[in-house]
C-alpha positions, 0 to 999 in steps of 0.5 A: 552560473545559475547556481540559485535556480540549481539549489530551487530544484534540488530543494524541489527534488527532495520535496518530491522524494518526501512524498513518494510514498504518501498515497502508500502510507496514508492507506495505514493498517485498516481499523477492525470492523464489527465483522470481526468480533461477529465472525467468532459466533457467526452463524448462518441463517442462510438455506441451500438454495438462497440468495445470499451476500458478502460485504466485501470491504468489511471482509477485506479488512478484517481478513488477516492475510490482507492485514499481515501483507499490508503490515510488511508492505509498509514497513518496507515502503517506510524504509524506501522512504526514510532511505530517499529522505536520506539521500535527498537532505545529503543533496540538498546539503551538499547543494548549499555547501556548494553554493557557500563556497562558490559565491565566496569564491573558494572554487575555481570555474572548473572546479565550480562546473565539475562538482555542479554537473555532479550535483545534477547528476545526483539529483536526476538519479535520484528523481529516477530512483524515486520514480523506479520506486514508485512504479514498482510498489504500485505494482506490489501493492497491486500484487497484493489486492489480486493475491487476497482477492485470489484466496477469497474467490478459491475459499468462495468456491469451497465454501459455496460447495456445503453450503449450495447458495444460488448465488452470492453477491458482494457489495461495498460501502461505497456500492451498495446495490442491495436494499431492504434485505433479509440481515440472515442472509449476510454471510460476511462474518462467516466467510471471514471465520473461514478465511481466517481459520484457512489462512493460519494454516498457511500463515509462515508462507505467505508472510515471510 
């Protein structure tokens, strides 16, 4: 039996499990920007008929709904990661114990084959669980993003019924197409203030 290759394969599986949620945990809670403080005293200098804009990346990372949902999501990810790593370490430990017994001649051929088959099955189950959870987490993260964007879009419809701007543009630090604009047309802080006030009313129903 190729026990050395089995051990290497199982160790590789443990490493893969440990890396399962790297993409999620690396995006830990975003830092608040100046927009958060500005929102408390935000006023709007633009008038009806103006074309205004929102800095979407700043708006989202300072939106309380986004931060609450992402905190809960990251806590879930951490719990799943800890569980998978625990299973991975147990599998690795059992594989090394099996190798030690086999090397010392403490197992019959049939017993060794049986244990090896069980280790391989456990490895496959762990890899399948890792892949399944990764897919589920990606889907859940996408739902959170859609939930946040839908809330912003819904609020902006009501917001503009009051302000009657001709157009509300959005920009991000990565795709900034607005050049030489009057800062008075930036309504990010005012929209953020309104969003957070609305969110307080439904906070307990959004994050459970």
